[in-house]
N, C-alpha and C positions, 0 to 999 in steps of 0.2 A: 486544522486541515492536515492530514497525514501525508503531506507532500515532503517527503523525505529527500530535498533536493540537495545535491552536493553544492556547496558555497564556500566563497572566500573564508569564511571563519573556522574551516576544517583544515588541518595542516595534512598534507600529503605524507610528511615523515612520522605522523603519529602512529606509533605502533600499540597503543594500548588497547584494551577489550572495546567492543563496540558500547557495552553497557555505559563505560566510563567517558566514552567520547560525547554519546548524546545525552547523558545526564548533564555534563557540562553545558552543552548548547543550550537544552532547555532550562537550565539554572540561570542562564544569562539574562533572560527575560521572563515577564510574567505571562506572556503568552507569545509562542512562536508563531502559529498558524493562524488563519483566519477565523477558526470555529465552524466555518460553513464546510458541507459535504462537498466532495469532489464532485465535478460537473458531469463527468462521463458515468460516474456510479448512479448519480440521479437520473439521467437520461435513461440508462440501460435497466435502471431496477424499478422506476416508476411503473405501478400497474401490473406487477409481478405479484402472484401469491406470496405472501409472506412465509417463512419457513426458517430453517438454522442457518445463520450466516457466520463467517470465517472471515474476520478483519486482520489481514497480514500487515504489521507495521501500523498500528491504529493511531500512534502519536497522540495528540490531544483528544481525541475522540470524537471529531466532528463527524466522521462518516457513521460510526457505530452507534452514536446518539441518534443521527437521522434514520438509520435503518430501525433502530428500535422504535422511532415515533412511528415507522410506517408499519410495526407489527412484528418485526423479526426477533427470533431469540438469537444474540448475537454473543459470540466469543471473540474478544478482542484482544490482540496481543502485540506487545512491542518490547524491544531490548531494554528501555530506559523506564526504571521506577519512577523516577521523577514526572515523565510524561504519564505514565499509568496513573499515578496518584492525582494529578491534574485532571485528567478525563474522567475519573470516578468522581470527582467534584463536581464537574460540568454535567454528568450523567443524573447525579443527585438533584441538581439545581433545575435539570429539564423534567424531573419526575419518572424517569426511565430506569432508574439504577437497577431495580429489580429484572430488567430484560438483558442486562449486559453481564457477562463474566470477564473480568480484566485478568488477564494472564501474563507473566512476564517469561520471555522466552527469548533467548540468543539461538537463532536458528541454527547455528553451527554446533549445537550441543543438543537442543531439545526442540519439539514440535506438538502443538496441541493435539490431542486425540479427537477421535470421533469423525462422523461423516457429515457433511453440509450440503444444502440446496444451492448457496452461493458461497464461493470463496473469493475474495477480493484482495488483490495487491495493487495498491494504488501508489506509485512512484516511491516503490522499495528499491531505493539505490543506498550504498554505503560505501564509505573509504575504508572501514575495517576489513576484518577477514571473512566476512560473510560472502558466499559466492550465491549473487541471484539466481543463477541459472539452477543451482543445486536446490535452493529453496522451493521455487517454483515446481520443479520435478517431484520434490517430496509433498507439494501441496495436490498434485493430481490426484493420488489415491483417496484423498479427504473429499473429494467431489462425488457426492451421491448420484445414482442414477437418475437421469432426467434434470440433474443440477448442473449449475454455471460456474466456470472459472473466468474470472474477469482480471486482466493484466493491463494496467496502464503505467507508462513509463516515458522517460524523456529521452528523445533522439538525439539530444547532445546538449552541451554546456550552454549556460545562458551568456547573453552578448556582454554582460558586465563581469565575467568570469576573468580574473587576472592571472589565474594559476592554471599550468595545464596538469591534469589529473589521468595520467596515461593508465593507470590501476583501475579506473572506473570504466566499465564497458557500457556503451549506450547502444544497445542492439536495435536493428530495424524490426518491424512487427513479423517478417518472415522468419527472422533469427529466433524471436522469441518463441514463436510458435514451432521452429524445428528444435529448439532446446528442450522444450516440454516433452518431447520423445512420446507423443500420444500413441497409442495403440491402433493400428489400422482397422477401421470399421466399426470403432467404438465411440467416436466422437464426432460431432458436427461443428465445422468451424462457422461461427455466426459474425464475426469482425475481425479483420486482419488488415489494419490501416494506420496511415500517418495524419494529423491532423494539426492545424496552428491553434495556440490558445494565447488569449491575451494575459499578461501578467504585468504586475506593478514591479520595476525595478528597484533598486535600493534608493533611489533618488525619487521614488515615489511616481514616476512617468511611466505610462503602459508600454509595454514592449511584446513583441510576438516570439513565442517559442513553438517550435514543433515538437509534438508528442505522438506517441502510437498506442493504439489500443488492440489488444487481441481478446476476443470473447470466444469461448468454447464451450459447448454442452455435451455432457455423457450421456450418450443414448440409452434407453432404458432397456432392460434385459428382456 
């Protein structure tokens, strides 16, 4: 699952590039995420006519593989080569390798080209030099007329977090919407809300976190 959650095994004083940080984190275990698609993505995309999708921060490929199974042509991006190689193996095992283009991008340097019917950013948080707000603003022009931008993120740190990470911003959904700086009259706001989510903590016990979702549609010309 591409839930790039800030966690205790990331160091707040780590000044290495994002790719090194995330490669190390992914290399620390055979599988970091569940492999399941993010629930809000499934809820909002199920029943939608498939087209071209862009998955920002795809991690080990859970969302991209699910989209491909649903008939989408997916461009899946991540800063970590370790994660992308692992995701590509999972896609081959799932029989959808031909529907996914895996691309490595440090969003502070590069961004995938093209326009998409769906641009998805699921839990795109980082302790490195990446500005989430700038990445999402860069994603706005990548949404095709009639297409959707779906942004899901954490509203705060988990209850088991022992370190304060003041450099990590957890915006409200209204702040996410403001940060997108959408042109007036060109977009329809479909969702802008907070919602609880049950997540297993490090001890395996379920806990509740608050996340937020922003879903906007670019109006057709």
